[in-house]
N, C-alpha and C positions, 0 to 999 in steps of 0.2 A: 313507623320503622319499616324499612324496606327488607323484603325477604330475598337474600342472595340466591340466584339461580344460575347454573352453568348449562348453557346450550351448546352442543357441539356443532361444528360446521359440517353440513351435509351436502351442500350444493354451492358451486361457484360458477358464475357466468363471466368469462373473461371477455371484455370488450377491447376495442382498439387501443385504448390508453388508460383503462381502469377496469375494475372488476366489481360485480354485484355478488355479495356474500350472503348466503342464507343459512341461518342457524335455526334448528328445529328439534324439539324433543317433547316427550310427554311428561307433564309435571302434575303434582298433586296440590290442589288449591282449596282453601276453605271457601265457604259461600260468603257472598257479599263483596263490597269494595275493598281494595287492598293495593298496596304498593309493592311492585316487583323490581328487582335489580338484577339484570343479566350482565354478568361480569365476563371479562376476557376479550372484549372487543379490541380491534386495532386502534391505536392512538390516532391513526390517519383517517378514521371513519368520518365521512361527510355528514354533518349534523342534520342538514335539511333532507337528506335521503333516507333517514331512519323510518322504518315502517314496522308495525307489529300487528299480528293477528292472533286471536284467541278463539278457539272453537267453542261455540255455545256461550260465549261472553263477549264483552266489548272492552276496547282499550281507548280510554278517553284522551290520554296524552302520552307521548313518548318523546324523550329527549336524551341527549348524550351528555354524560358527566365525566369529568376528568379530574383526578386527584393524585397528588404525589404521596407515595408511601415508601417506607424503608424496604430496600431490597434484601432478602435473606442472603446471608453469607454462604458461599459454597466452599468446597474443599480447596479450590485454587486460591481463594481469598485468604483462608487460614494459613496456607503454606507460604504465601507472599508475606503475610503479617509476621510469621515466625522468622523468616529470613531478614526482614527489616529490624525486628527486635534483636536478633543476633548481631547484626551490624552495629546497632546503637550500643550494645554492650561492649563490643570490641573497641569501638571508638572511645567510649568512656574510659576503658582501661588504658588505651594508648595515651589519652589526654592526661590521665593521672600519672602515668610513667614519665611523660614529658615534664610535668610539673616537678616531680621528684628529681629529675635530672637537673632542672634549673636550681632547685634548692641545694643540691649537692655541689654544683659548680659555684654558687654564691658562697657556700661555706669554704670551698677551696680557695676562692678569691680572697676571703678574709684571712686565711692562713698565709697566703702569699704576701698580703699587705703587712701582717704582723712580722713576717720574716724580714721584709724590707726595712721596717722600722727598727728591728733588732740590729741589722747590719749598719744602719745609719747611726744608731746609738753607740755601737761598738767603735765605729770610726771616730766619733767625737770623744769618747772616753780615752781611747788609746792614743789619739793625737795629743790630747792634753797631758798625758803621762809621758810623752816622748817615746812611745813604742809604735811608731808608724810602720804599717805593712801595706804599702800601696798596691803591690802586685796581687796580694791575697784579696784586698778589698775590691779591686777592679774585677777579679774573677767572680766574687760573690755577687756584686751588683749586676754583672752581665747575666748570671744564672737567674737572679730574681726577675730581671727584665724579660728574659725569654719565657719564663714561666707565667708572668703576668700577661704577655701577649697571647700565649697559647690558651690560657684560661678565658680571657676576654673573647677570643674567637669562638671557642666552644660554647661559651655562654650566649653569644649572639645567635649561633645556630640553634641552640636549645630554645631560646625565645621564639624564633621563627617556627620551630617544630610545634611549640605549644599553640601558636596562633593558627597554624594550618590544621592541627588536630581539632581545635575548637571550631573552626569553620566547617570542617567535615561533620563534626558532631551536631552542629546546629542544623545543617541540611538534612542529615539522617533523622534527627528528631522531628523536623517539619514533615518529612515524608511519612514517618511513622504516625504522626498525628493525623495527616491527611488520610492514610489508609485506615485508621481506626474510625474515621467518620463514616456513618452509615450511608451506603449508596442509595440514592433515590431513584425510583422508577415511576413512570406515568401510568396509572391504572385507569383504564377507560371502561365504562359500563353504560348500559342502557337502562334508564329509569322509566318504569311504566306505571301508569295509574289504570288498573284493570278492575273489572267488575264481572263476577260470575254468579248468577243467581242460585245455582244448585251446588257448585263445588265438585270435588272429586278429581279424577284423572282426566286432564284435558291436554290438548295439543297446543303448544305455543310456538309461534313462528316469528322470527325477527330477520329483516333484511336491511342492508345498507350498502352504500358504494364506498370503495376505497381507491385511491390513486396508487401509483407506483406498481402497476401490474399491466403487462402487455403481452401480446402473442402475435406470431406471424407464421404463415404456412411454410412447410418445407417438404420436399419430395425426394424420392429415390427411385430411379427408373433402371430396370435391368433388362437388357436385350439378350435373349437366349434362343437357341434353336428349338423348334417345336415340330409336331407332326404336320407335314405338308408345308413347312416354311419356318417362319420365326414368330416370336411372341414377345410382348413387352409387359413386364410386371411393374406396376406403378404403386408405390407405397406413399400414402399421404400422412404426414405428421404435423403436429402443432408444436412450435417451440415457444415455451412459456418462461417469462421472467417475472418474478414478484419479490418485492421487498416491503411488504405491508406490516411486518412484525407479527404476522400470524402464520401458523403452519397449517397448510391445507392437507390434512391427514385423512386418507381414505375417503375422498369426497367425489361426488358426481360432478364432472368437469364438462362445461359447455363453452364453446367458442363462437362469438357473435361478431359480425361486421357492422352492427348498428352503431350509430353515433348519437347518443342521447343529448349531447351538448351542442349539436349542430342546429342552430336556429334556422327556421324557414321564414323568409320574408319576401314579399313581392318586390320586384325591381322598382327603383325610383323612376318616375316618368320625367323625361326632360324634353324640351322643345327641340325639334330637328327640322330646320328650314331647308327646303329644296328650292333651288333657283335654276331656271333654264336660260341658256344663252346660245346664240348661233355659233357654229364652229367657224374658225378662221380658215382662210384658203389653204394654209399649210397643213392644218389638222385634217382637212378634207382629203388631202392627197397623201397622208401618212398613216400607217398602221403601227401602233406601238406594240411590240412583242417582247416578252422576257422569258428566259429559261429558268425553271424552278424545280427543285427536288420536292417530291410529294410522297408522304407515307400513306399506304393503303390502310384505311380505317376499318378494320374488321377484327373479329375475334378468331380464336382457334388457330388453324394453320396459317392463315394469311397475316396475322399480326396480333395486336392487342388493343383493346379500347383505351383511349388516351385519358388519363386522369391526372395530368400535370398540375392542374389548379387545386387538386385536393389530394395531397400526399397521404400515404398509408395503404390500407387494404383496398384492393380493386375488386369489388363484388359485382360489377356490371350495373350498378345503380339500384340493386334490390338487396335489402338486408338479409343475410343468411345466418343460420345457426347450425353449427356442427357439434356433434356429441362424441366424447371420448369413448373408445371401445370398452373400457372397464374403469373401475374406480382408481383414482390416482392420488398420490401423495406428492405435494410440491412444497418443499421447504422455503422459507422466506429469506434465502441467502443471496438473492439477486443473480444467481447463476442460471444459464439456460438449461431447461429441462425439456426433453423431447417426449411428446405424448402421442401414441399411435391413434389415428382416426379411422382410416379404412384403407383397403388395397383392392386392386383388381388386376386381372390379366386379360389382354386383348390381342388377337392376331395382328401382326404387323407386316408391312411391306417395306423392306429397306432397299436402298440403292445408294450408289456412290455418286455424289454430286459435288461439282466444283464451281466456284464463283470466281473466275479469273480476275475480275475487276477488283475484288477485295483481297484475295489470298491465293498463293500458288498451291495450296493444299487441296486435297480431295477428301471429303468427309463422308462418313457413313451416316445416312439420314434415314430414320424410320418413321413411317406414318401409321397411325392407329387411331381408333375411336375411343372416346371417353365413355367407358362402360361402368364407371363408378356410380355410387348412389347420389352423388352431389356434383355440383360444378367444381372445377379446378380453379382456385384463386391463383393470381400471379405470385410467384415465389421462386426461390432457388431450387434446383433439382440436381442431385448427385447422379452421375451417369456411370453405369456398371455394365461391362460385357463379360463374356466367358473368361477373358484374360484377366479381369479384375477391374479396379476403379480406373476410369479413363478421363475424368474431369468433372467440371460443374458448369451448368448452363442455367438459363432463366426460362421458367415455364410461364406461358402467357395465359390470360383468362380464357377458359374453355368451358362451354356449356355441356350439359349432359347429352351424349350422343354425337357431339361435334368432333370433327377430325382434327388432330394436332400432329405436329412433327417435332422430333428431337434429333439433334446431331450427337452421335456416339463416337466422337473422336475422328482423327484423320488416319488415312492409310499411308504408311511410310514408303511404300513402293511406288506411289503415284505422285507426280508433280506436273505443274502447269507453268508454262512461260507465256507471257503476253506482250505483243508489240502492237503499237497503235500509230497510224499515219493518217493524216487528213490533208486535203487540198481543196481549194475553192476556185470556181470558174464563174466568170461574169460575162453575160452576153452584151455586146456593145449596143445593139439596136434596142432591145427591150429592157436592158438593165437587170434582167433576172439573174439571181445569184444561186449557185448550186454548190453546196459543200459536201464533199464525199469523205466518209470516214471508213477506213479500212483497218480491220483488226485481224491479226494473225495469232493463232493459239497453237502451242506445241505441247502435246500430251505425251508424257514418258511413263512407261511401265517397266520398272527394273526388277519386278518379281517374277517367280517361275510360273505364275498362274494367270490365265486370261481373265480379264475383268470387263464388266459393262459399266461405262462411265457416262454420266449426264453432265453436260456443261451448260450453264445458263449465262447468257449475255443480255444486255438491255439496249434498247434504242429509244429515242424520244418519241413522244406521242403529241401530235399537233391538235390544237383545239380551235384553230382559225383556218378559214379557207385560203388565206393568203400564204400560208406556209404548208408545204407538202413534204411528208416524210415517207420514204419508200425504201423497202428492202431490196437490194440489188441481188436478184436471184442468180444471175450469171456469174457474179463474183463471189457468191457464197457457196462454198464447197466444204463438206457435203451439205445437202439441203437440210434445213432445220426440221425437226419433228413437229414443232408447234410454235406458233407466235401468238401470244395472248394479246388481248385488247389493251393491256397496260404496258406493252412494249417489251415483254420478257420473251427472249428467243431461246428455245430449248433445243439442244443438240444431244442425240443419243449415239454414243460411239462404242465400238468394241475395241478394247485394248489388248492385243495379243501379248504373250509373255516376252519380256526383254525387247520392247519395241518403242518406237517414237513415231508419232504421226502429226501431221500439220492440218490445221483447220483454218479456213478463211471465211471471214464474216464482214460484210460491207453494207452500208446504207447511205442514203443521200438525203439532205435537207435542202429543199428548193424554196426560195422566197422571192416574191416580186420586188420590183424596184421601190415601191412605196412602203415596204416593211422596214421599220427601224427597231434596233435593240438586239439583233442577232449578231 
């Protein structure tokens, strides 16, 4: 016979799409082999993941058992049963009253039939005696006919009422019978075959995996003035959903990016034949060139590591475990619950940046270092300034100490207009083609305060000698502050109050006659 034991949940490790639940407590056991039954497990517990440990003893076997038991009735069930019982009683009384009405109408119909027979008998007797009264007989027969029609119509309605009342009574009795049936619930327990040589108070630990639990990181960034400049306070939280039919009450909560179900297998080797051939005369005199958009593959400020083939949490390829700041209670209602993890403040350098190619708006962008105790996983971030909530953005994967940037909304007083013009020139002798791109930017400041604005444009970068990309310095005014190796041209401008200024930016793409594809 198994001894029932209740072990509370003390620790939960939430993975990407499941959770590892740990139950632990001190129990008193007698010496020798025995069977233990740990009740209260989730019905969704994965059987093969069950593990049990007993200090000072051994657990020979552990398995998950599931049985159906009658669920105890609560106050709500009794109130619902009383309402159904009252409805059944009312319908029974209504059905009986309807039957009484039918019997009364049938008796009335018999009286009408007797009256009609009396009228017909009187007509026969008086006609034989020579005392005919046709006017009186016609009136009496008309009265009997009207009464017969009225009683028949009422009797038909009474029969319909009886049938309807009976149908409602049958449905109510069926509902009452169904509510009186005991509700079943699935009781899940862990059955252990344990052995403790000495007995006494020992520590029993049971762990198992459950699905229907998930977590994702979320952030809140606040940009505020600080001594000597500005500072960003970043709060990291974990949003947890769980519907495991267990309540995680006052538990130690951990969040992991590990994927225990992800199998690792070497790639399958396949034959790859390489063949050489001589180029044709046309291929010898032609260079195939194509223009492509390329995303810079970095973390932190430059971008994010790409994990399109593996959706979910982006941990940079290394499993991480984050711990909640305090014990947490997460009910199994399937609703999102936010759990604080950590927060930090870091000095920030903010500037107004515009990307005219994408938007006419100018945004406040702050750059700061990750001074938190752990890396920042990719996730949504709520943006807050001194004026309040300004929007939501996406935080990229950022390592500890790495620099990142966040945009804190646009400035309403600054706008950018962009005009693009291009022309191509071909030399007749050499066939060299030169395409010139001219971009005009108009920056407007309608506010009463002077601002420093940074505008970033881009130009293509050539990877072959047959194509040359050159910034036209004489047509670019004012001169750019920086041109990166990726083709990002940075302009730093001073926008006086209530002013408008023009910026010219030009570059050329020169290619020889044998280049094809541009």
